[in-house]
matplotlib code that plots the C-alpha trace (Angstrom):
import matplotlib.pyplot as plt

x = [51.2, 53.3, 51.9, 53.3, 52.1, 52.0, 48.9, 49.0, 48.4, 51.8, 53.7, 52.5, 53.2, 56.9, 57.8, 56.7, 58.5, 61.7, 62.0, 59.9, 61.8, 59.2, 60.7, 64.2, 64.3, 67.4, 69.4, 67.7, 64.2, 64.9, 64.1, 60.4, 58.4, 58.4, 54.9, 53.6, 50.8, 49.0, 46.8, 44.5, 44.3, 41.6, 41.1, 41.7, 45.4, 44.5, 43.0, 45.8, 48.3, 46.4, 46.6, 50.3, 50.8, 49.1, 51.4, 54.4, 52.9, 52.9, 55.1, 55.7, 58.8, 59.6, 56.8, 56.6, 54.0, 52.9, 50.4, 49.0, 47.3, 44.1, 43.9, 43.3, 41.9, 43.1, 46.7, 47.1, 50.2, 52.1, 50.7, 51.8, 55.2, 55.9, 54.9, 55.9, 59.5, 60.3, 57.1, 56.7, 53.9, 52.7, 50.7, 47.8, 46.9, 43.0, 40.9, 41.1, 38.8, 39.5, 40.7, 43.0, 44.2, 45.2, 46.8, 49.3, 50.6, 50.3, 52.5, 55.0, 55.0, 55.3, 58.3, 59.9, 59.6, 56.9, 55.9, 52.4, 50.5, 47.9, 45.5, 44.0, 41.5, 43.1, 40.3, 41.3, 43.8, 45.5, 46.0, 49.4, 49.4, 47.3, 50.2, 52.1, 48.7, 48.0, 51.5, 51.7, 48.3, 49.4, 52.9, 50.8, 48.3, 49.6, 46.3, 45.3, 45.5, 43.5, 42.8, 40.9, 41.1, 38.1, 36.8, 35.9, 33.5, 31.0, 28.3, 29.6, 27.1, 28.4, 31.5, 31.6, 32.8, 30.0, 30.2, 27.6, 28.3, 26.5, 23.1, 20.1, 19.2, 22.6, 22.9, 19.3, 20.3, 23.8, 24.2, 20.8, 18.6, 17.5, 20.6, 19.5, 17.2, 19.4, 22.2, 19.9, 18.4, 21.2, 19.9, 20.1, 23.2, 25.2, 23.5, 24.9, 28.0, 31.1, 31.1, 33.1, 36.4, 38.3, 39.7, 37.4, 37.2, 34.7, 33.5, 33.7, 35.7, 35.0, 37.1, 38.4, 41.3, 42.4, 45.8, 47.1, 50.0, 52.1, 51.7, 48.1, 48.2, 50.7, 48.1, 44.7, 45.9, 45.3, 42.0, 39.7, 39.7, 36.5, 34.8, 35.4, 33.9, 32.2, 32.3, 36.1, 36.6, 33.8, 35.2, 38.7, 37.4, 36.0, 39.3, 41.0, 38.9, 39.2, 43.0, 42.5, 43.1, 41.0, 39.7, 40.0, 38.7, 41.3, 39.6, 42.6, 43.9, 41.8, 41.6, 39.3, 37.5, 35.8, 33.7, 33.6, 35.1, 36.0, 33.1, 30.5, 31.5, 30.2, 26.4, 24.4, 27.5, 28.2, 25.0, 25.4, 28.9, 27.6, 25.0, 27.5, 29.6, 26.9, 25.7, 29.4, 30.0, 26.6, 27.2, 30.8, 31.5, 28.1, 25.4, 21.9, 18.9, 16.8, 14.2, 17.0, 18.4, 15.0, 14.5, 17.8, 17.1, 14.0, 15.3, 17.9, 15.5, 13.2, 16.0, 17.3, 13.9, 13.4, 16.5, 15.4, 12.4, 14.4, 17.6, 18.1, 21.4, 19.8, 17.1, 19.7, 21.6, 18.2, 18.5, 22.3, 21.3, 18.6, 20.9, 23.6, 20.8, 19.7, 23.1, 24.2, 28.2, 29.4, 33.0, 35.4, 36.9, 40.1]
y = [-11.8, -14.5, -15.9, -18.7, -18.0, -15.1, -14.1, -13.6, -9.9, -9.7, -11.9, -9.9, -6.5, -7.7, -8.6, -5.5, -3.3, -4.9, -3.2, -0.1, 3.3, 5.1, 4.7, 6.4, 8.7, 8.9, 12.2, 13.1, 12.4, 14.8, 17.7, 16.6, 18.2, 16.0, 14.2, 12.5, 10.2, 9.8, 6.5, 6.2, 2.4, 1.0, -2.6, -2.6, -3.8, -5.6, -2.4, -0.4, -2.9, -2.8, 1.1, 1.0, -1.3, 1.0, 3.8, 2.0, 1.9, 5.6, 7.5, 10.1, 9.0, 11.4, 10.2, 8.6, 7.1, 7.3, 4.9, 6.0, 3.0, 4.4, 2.1, -1.1, -4.1, -6.8, -7.6, -5.0, -3.5, -6.5, -7.3, -3.9, -3.8, -7.0, -6.5, -2.7, -2.4, 0.9, 2.7, 5.0, 3.3, 5.6, 3.7, 5.6, 3.7, 4.2, 5.3, 9.1, 9.4, 11.0, 14.3, 13.8, 10.4, 12.3, 15.1, 12.6, 11.8, 15.4, 16.5, 13.8, 15.0, 18.5, 17.9, 16.1, 18.9, 17.8, 20.1, 18.4, 16.1, 13.7, 12.5, 9.4, 6.8, 3.5, 1.7, 3.4, 2.7, 5.4, 5.7, 5.5, 9.1, 10.7, 12.3, 13.7, 15.3, 16.7, 18.2, 19.7, 21.4, 22.7, 23.9, 26.1, 27.3, 28.9, 29.8, 26.1, 25.2, 22.0, 19.8, 16.5, 14.0, 12.5, 9.6, 6.3, 3.4, 1.1, 3.7, 6.6, 9.2, 8.8, 11.1, 14.5, 17.8, 20.4, 23.4, 25.7, 27.5, 25.7, 27.4, 25.4, 24.5, 23.1, 21.2, 19.4, 18.5, 17.5, 16.0, 14.4, 11.6, 14.2, 13.6, 10.5, 12.2, 15.1, 13.0, 11.1, 14.3, 15.9, 19.4, 19.2, 17.4, 19.9, 22.7, 21.5, 19.1, 19.7, 17.0, 18.6, 17.0, 20.4, 21.8, 23.9, 25.8, 24.1, 24.6, 21.2, 17.9, 14.4, 13.5, 10.3, 12.1, 15.3, 16.9, 19.6, 22.1, 22.1, 25.8, 25.3, 23.8, 26.6, 29.3, 27.4, 24.9, 21.2, 19.3, 20.6, 17.8, 18.7, 16.0, 12.2, 11.2, 13.1, 16.8, 17.2, 17.9, 20.5, 22.0, 22.1, 23.4, 26.6, 27.0, 27.0, 29.4, 31.6, 32.2, 33.3, 29.9, 28.0, 24.2, 22.7, 19.6, 18.2, 15.5, 14.6, 12.7, 9.7, 7.1, 4.0, 4.1, 0.8, 3.2, 3.6, 0.3, 1.3, 3.6, 0.9, -1.2, 1.2, 1.2, 3.2, 4.8, 6.2, 8.1, 9.3, 10.7, 12.1, 13.8, 15.3, 16.7, 18.3, 20.1, 21.2, 22.2, 24.2, 26.0, 27.0, 27.4, 27.5, 29.5, 28.1, 29.8, 28.0, 27.1, 25.6, 23.8, 22.3, 21.0, 19.4, 17.7, 16.4, 14.6, 13.2, 11.9, 10.4, 8.7, 7.3, 6.3, 4.2, 2.2, 1.8, 0.2, -2.4, -3.0, -3.6, -1.8, 1.4, 0.9, 0.5, 3.8, 5.7, 8.0, 8.7, 9.6, 12.0, 13.7, 14.2, 15.4, 18.1, 19.2, 22.8, 22.3, 25.7, 26.6, 29.5, 28.8, 30.4]
z = [10.3, 8.6, 5.0, 3.3, -0.3, -2.8, -4.7, -8.5, -7.9, -5.8, -8.2, -11.2, -9.3, -8.2, -12.0, -13.1, -10.3, -11.1, -14.7, -13.7, -14.0, -12.1, -8.8, -9.6, -12.5, -14.6, -15.0, -18.1, -16.5, -13.6, -15.7, -15.6, -12.7, -9.8, -9.3, -6.0, -6.1, -2.9, -2.4, 0.7, 1.6, 3.8, 3.6, -0.3, -0.8, -4.1, -5.6, -4.4, -6.1, -9.5, -9.3, -8.8, -11.4, -13.8, -12.7, -14.1, -17.5, -17.7, -20.4, -17.5, -15.5, -12.6, -10.3, -6.8, -4.8, -1.2, 0.2, 3.3, 5.1, 7.1, 9.8, 7.9, 10.0, 7.6, 6.4, 3.9, 5.2, 5.3, 1.9, 0.5, 2.1, 0.8, -2.9, -3.2, -1.6, -3.4, -2.3, 0.8, 3.2, 5.9, 8.7, 10.5, 13.7, 13.0, 10.1, 9.9, 7.0, 3.5, 4.3, 7.4, 5.8, 2.5, 4.2, 5.7, 2.3, 1.0, 3.8, 2.9, -0.8, 0.0, 2.2, -0.5, -2.7, -5.0, -7.8, -8.3, -6.0, -7.7, -4.8, -6.3, -5.1, -4.8, -6.8, -10.0, -12.7, -14.8, -18.6, -20.0, -21.1, -18.3, -16.1, -19.4, -20.3, -16.9, -16.3, -19.8, -19.2, -16.0, -17.1, -19.7, -17.4, -14.0, -12.9, -12.8, -8.9, -9.3, -12.3, -12.8, -15.8, -17.4, -15.3, -16.9, -15.3, -16.2, -15.6, -17.5, -16.1, -12.5, -12.3, -14.3, -13.4, -12.2, -14.2, -12.2, -9.3, -6.3, -5.4, -4.6, -8.1, -8.9, -5.6, -6.1, -9.7, -9.2, -5.6, -4.8, -6.7, -9.2, -10.9, -12.0, -14.3, -15.1, -16.5, -18.9, -20.6, -22.7, -22.6, -18.8, -18.5, -20.7, -18.4, -15.0, -16.0, -18.3, -20.8, -23.6, -25.2, -24.4, -21.2, -19.4, -16.0, -13.8, -10.3, -8.8, -9.8, -8.9, -5.8, -7.1, -9.1, -7.9, -9.7, -7.6, -8.2, -5.0, -4.5, -4.3, -0.8, 0.3, -0.6, 0.3, 2.8, 2.6, 3.0, 5.7, 8.2, 9.8, 7.3, 7.4, 4.2, 1.4, 0.4, 0.4, -3.0, -3.3, 0.0, -1.7, -4.8, -2.7, -1.1, -4.3, -5.8, -2.6, -3.3, -6.9, -8.6, -10.8, -11.2, -14.6, -16.3, -18.4, -20.6, -22.6, -19.3, -18.3, -15.4, -14.9, -11.6, -10.3, -7.9, -4.1, -3.2, 0.3, 1.0, -0.1, 2.8, 5.4, 4.2, 6.5, 8.0, 4.6, 4.7, 8.4, 7.3, 4.1, 6.2, 8.7, 5.7, 3.9, 7.1, 7.5, 4.0, 3.6, 7.0, 6.1, 2.4, 0.4, 2.3, 1.6, 2.9, 5.6, 3.2, 0.8, 3.6, 4.6, 1.1, 1.0, 4.5, 3.3, 0.1, 2.4, 4.9, 2.2, 0.3, 3.7, 5.1, 1.8, 2.6, 6.1, 4.9, 3.1, 5.2, 8.8, 8.8, 7.9, 10.5, 13.4, 12.6, 11.7, 14.9, 14.2, 10.8, 11.8, 14.5, 11.6, 9.1, 11.7, 12.8, 12.4, 11.9, 12.0, 12.5, 11.6, 8.3, 7.4]

ax = plt.figure().add_subplot(projection="3d")
ax.plot(x, y, z, "-o")
ax.set_aspect("equal")
plt.show()
C-alpha cells in the first residue's frame, strides 16, 4: 500500500531512532547480557511505535526488538517497516493468538543467542531503568526463571501478581468478578496479591510483561499453543515451577500499560476464547474438583448472560460461549 504522508508518531520515532544506540551496542556495551524484546502486533501499529520509542529511552543498551505481526488486517506492517528500519519484523499470515504468535518471536530471539527474552504487550511503555533492574535481579538470582515488573495503569488495581497457589478460593478471588471486591479491601488484597515494594516469589505474573531467562525456555519449553487468548501466563508459570525454577515479582522495575488494547476489540469473542483457555488450563495444569469447576462455570455463565442482555454481539455468540464453557479440553501435557 502506497502512502503519501507521514504521521506525527512515525516522524517522532524516526528522529529518535537516528540517535538511539539500542540497535547496535558498542564494544563496551556487549558485556551486558543480550535482551530481546518480543512485541506482538495486531492492528495496533501506533501502540507498537510508542512502545518501541520508550525502549530507546532506557539506560540499558544491549537490547534488540522483534515485532511479530499477528495477521493484521490494517496497514500495520507497512507502517512499522517504514518507521522501524532497524527492527526485525516477522509477518504471520493469520492471527495465531498470543501463545503461538509470541513463540515465533521467542524462537528468533533464542536463535540469535539471547540471554533474556522480554515478552511485552505492544500497548505498554517501559520505564528508563526497568531493563537494568530486571537484568540486575536476574543475574543475582539464578533460580529466577520468570520475572515481572510492577505494572502501572489508570486503574492501579488491575494487574498484580498472585501470591497464592491456585486452589478454588484463589481462583474465585483473583480470576472472577469477585476480585473487584477483593482488591478494594486491603486485608484481602494482601492475602491474595503481592503488593510489597520488595522482590518476592509469586505464583503468577500478569501476562502484559514477562521477563524470561533464555534457559527457562530450554528447560520448560515455550508458550503452550493450545490456547488462543488468556491463561498463557498462568500456564507458563506452572511450567516454570515444574522444572524447579521460580517466578519473581520485581517491583523496582516498572512499565505503563494502557490495557487490553487489542483484545478489547474482540468483545464477545474474548469471552469465548477465555472460556476455552480456562477449560484447558483447569483440565491440564490445575486440577479442580467437579464441584469447583461447576462453581466457576456458573459464575462465567452469569457474567456472560448479563452482558448478553445488554449487547447484541454477546447474544449472537451465546451458543458458542456455552459450548466453550462446557468443553473438557484435556490433552497430554509434557
